[in-house]
N, C-alpha and C positions, 0 to 999 in steps of 0.2 A: 257650104258649111265651113266654118273657121276651124283650122287645125293648129295645134301647138306642139312644137318640137320639145322633147325632153332634154335632160342634162347632156348626155353624150352627143346627140345630134346637134344641139345648140352650140356645144363647144366646137364641133366641126364647122358649124356655120361661121362662128367668129374667127376661126383659123383659116378660112377660105380667102384667097387673095382677091382684093378689090381695091379700088382707088381710095386714098385717104379721105377725099371729099365725100365719097359714097358712105364710108364707115361713119364719118361724123354726122351725115344726114340720117343714117339709120338710128344712131344712138339718141337722136332727138325725137324718135317716134315711139315713145313709151306708151303703153296702154295695156289693155287686158281684154281677152276675148269675151264676148257677151255670154251670159249664162253661167259663167264659172263660179259665181258666188250666190247663185239662186238655189232654191230648194227643189228645183225641177229635176225629175228623173228621166227626162227625155233622152233617148239613146242617140249618141253622137259618135259613132265608131269611125275611126279613120279607115279608109279603104285603099285598095291597090291604086285606084285612080288618083288618090291624093299624093302618091309617090311621084307622079308626073310633075306636080307643082314644085318639087324640090329643085329640079333643074331650072325652072323658070325664075326661081329666086337666087340662082347662082350656086346652089349646092349640087353641082353636077356629079361629084364623087362623094360617096358617103358610106359609112359602115353598114353592114347587114347584121341584125335587123335595124331598121330606123326606130328611134325611140320617140314616143309621143306622150304628152300629158293629156288626160281626158277628164271631163268634168265630174264623172260619177262612175260607180262600179258597173253600171249597165253598159257603159261605153268602152269597157276594157277590151283589148284585142291582143292576141298573141299568135303570130304565125311565123313562118320562116323569114319573112321580110319585114315584119312589124312587131313591136312590143310596146307596152304602155304602162303608165302608173297613174294613179288617181290624184287629182289636184287637192292639195291641202290648203284649206281656207286660212290657215295661220300665216301663209306666205304673204308678204306685204303687197299692197296695191301697186300698180305700175311696175310689176316685176317682170313684165314681158315687153318685147319690142315687135311692133307690126312691121314686117319686112315686105309686105305686099302679097297680092294674089290670095288674100285670106289666110296667110301663114303668119303665125307668131312664133318667136323663139324666146327662150329664157334670156333675160338681160345678163350682162357680164357679172353683176353682183350675185344674182341668183345662181349662176353657173358655179361661182366660187363656193357659195353656201352648199349647194348639192354635192360639189366635189369634196367638201369636208366630211361627208358621210363615209367615204371609203378611202380617201388618199392619206398617205403618211403625212405627218405634220410638215416635214421639210419640203415635200413635194407640193403641198398646198401653198406654202410660202413661195415656192418657185413659180407656181402658176400665177400667184399674185404679182410677182415681179414681171412676168410676161404681160399680163393684162394692164399693168401700170407702166409698161415700157413701150419700146418702139419696134418690137419684133413679134412675130407669131410663129409658134411651132407648127410643124406640118400637120395638116388635118388628118392625114392617113400615112401609114408607113411608106417609105420610098419617095416621099416628096421632100422638097427643100424648105428650110426656114425662110420666112418672108420678112425682109428688113424694111426699114423706113415706113413703119405704120404708126398711126396716131394711137395714143393710149386709149384703152377701152373704158377705164375707170381710174379712180384714185383710192388710196387707202382711206381717206376721209369719207368719200362717197360710200365705200364698202361699210365703214363703221356706222354711218347714218342709216344705211339700208338695214343693217342688223339691229339697230337700236330698239325698234318696237317689237321685234320678234321674241316670242316666249315659247318655251317648251317644244321647240321644233328640232327634230333630230339633226345634228350637225352644227347647230348654232353656237354651242359652247366652244367647240374646236375652231369654228370660223372666227369668233371674237378673239381668240388667243393669237391668231396669226397676224392680226392687223398691225401691232407694233413692229413686227419684223419685216413688213413689206416696204421696200424702197422704190421710188420712181426712177424713170429715165434709163433703165438698163437697155442696152442695145443688142444683147446676145445671150443665149443660154449660159455660156461659159462665164460671162461677166456676172450673171445672177448667181451661179454656183460659187464663184470665187468670193462674192460679197457675203453670201450666206455662211460659208465656211469661216470667214473672217469675223463676222459679227454675232453669230449664234453664241449664246452663253455656254460655258463649259458643261452645264448640266444637260445640254442638248447635243454635246459633241463638237461645239465650235471653239474657236480660239478666244472668244470673249472680248474682242476689240470693240471700241465705240464704232457706231455705224458711219460708213463713208458717205460722201456725196457722189453720185454716179454721173459720169460724163459731164463733169463741171468745166465750164470754159474759163481758161486762165489768160489774162491779157499779157501779151508778150511785149517787152520794151522794143522800141523802134530799132535800136542798134542791134538787137538779136534776131530781127526778121531777115528773111532772104527768100531765095527762089523756092525753098522747100518749107518755109515757115511763114505763116501769115500773121494776122493781128492777134489771133487767139489760138491756143492749143486746148483740146478737150482731154481731160484726164478720166480714165476708166473708173477707178476707185480713188477718190481724193479726200484727204484729211487736211483742210485748210490750216488749222492751227499748227499742225506738225509739218506742214509743207511736204507731204508725202503723196506720191502718185504711184499706185500699183496698177500695172497694165497687163492685160491678158494678150498674149501674142502667139497665135498658132503658126505664124509664118517664120518665127525666129531662126530656125535651122534650115529653112527652105527659101527664104527671100533672096531675090537677086541683088546685085550691087546697087542698083538705083534705089530700091527700098531700104537697104541698109544705110545709104547716105541720108535719106529722109529721116530715118529713125535717129541717126546720130545728130543731125541738125536740130531735131525736136528736143532731144535730151539736152543739148547745149543751150537751146533757148529757154527751157525750163530751169536750167541751172542758173541762168541770169536772175531768176526770181527766187533762187535759193531752194528750189524744189528737188527733192530726191526722187528718182524714178526707179522702181523695182519692177522688173519684167518677169512674168510667170508664163512658162510654156505649157502646152497641153500635157507633156510628159511630167512636168513638175506637179501640175494640178492633180494628176491621177496617181501620184506616188506619195504616200503619207510621209515618208522620211524626208523627201525633198520639200514638201509643203511645210513641214516642221521648220526646216532651215529658213524658208521664206518668212514664216511667222516670227522667228527669232529676229530677223532683220527688221521686220515691221515693228515688233515690240520695242526694239532699241530706239527707233525713230519716234515712236509714239510715247516713249517714256513709261512703258508698261512692263510688267513681269509676265513672261510667257510660262505661267505656272497654272495649269488647270486645277480648279478647286475640287471637282468631283472625284471621289476615290476610284470610281470605275470609268473615268473619263476616256480611257483608251478604247474600251468596248463601245462607249457611246460615239466616239469619233468614227470607229469602223462602221457602226450602224448608219450614222449620218452620211458618210461618204458613199456607202452602198446605196442609200436612197437617192442621193443626188447624181452620182456618177455611174451607177449601175454595177460596176465592179471595182475592186481594189486590188492593187498588186500584193502578192504574198510577201510580207516583210516581217521583220522581227517583231514579236509581241511579247511583252514581259517586262521585268524590272529594269533590265539594262536600258531599254529604249525609254521607259518612263523616267528614269533617272536623268538621262541626257536631256529630255524635253523640259524637265522641271528646273534646270539651271536658270539663273537670272540672266535675262537678256542684256 
């Protein structure tokens, strides 16, 4: 019997470490389990024996209970180890991936659509960055982020997937996130920094134009050296303004060799007239410090750092809470708002 993993278990599958070539091969195996669109009411309940298949497809560790999608109400199951939801025929064809051994998982685009039913808007955009980027969040708590992964989808593929969908829960929220998803992010912190920078004021962001993530910049030959090659990649890059904003968690902990490399890189980019602004983890997590970074960015971008929403500060707090989990207790009120609204 074919089995289909539901939203949460499919997300865990895509976040499980595997080779890039294997991921690309899996993404090409779109399909749909037989009988899911028929009017048959044959019982097809997942069983405990089906859990053994998860290890064979590479999902050795997974949450409890495992989430399944079943073809009809007669096949629903709910135990300590399994739970299920019934397939909705409004879901587009080829919304699943055949991963072998009779197991199907929700494709990345369907995962995002299902995520839209419960996730906060900013967190859904964040997941979009992840799926369109080159990293994967840990499938389970206590694991490490997985770098150097191929993108699972693109914003355009997600938009095309949603195009024929009508009256399905979550689809309206999913459509709204598409313009905010940028490709090529290499880490969660890069994604968070980009979202804070580009989200409009009505959503709690600084409202800057969207950056290009991890953009390669050609370095003049005379600026190259032992620590600088032919190109430098910029975390968040605005080509017209020649602005590179870098997230650096190592800034206060890097050894002398790393500091020399960073200095050489800054010098090389300066040859191209590019200003580098570095953001530390401490700055990212402190609103007042990020406001200072935003002022510096606004000056280079030729923008005013003046949020238009009257309740922007509260929206900023909400956005930062959703993205970063916690915010530092800082001044809230007219004094801080007045400082922020000065022209950059």
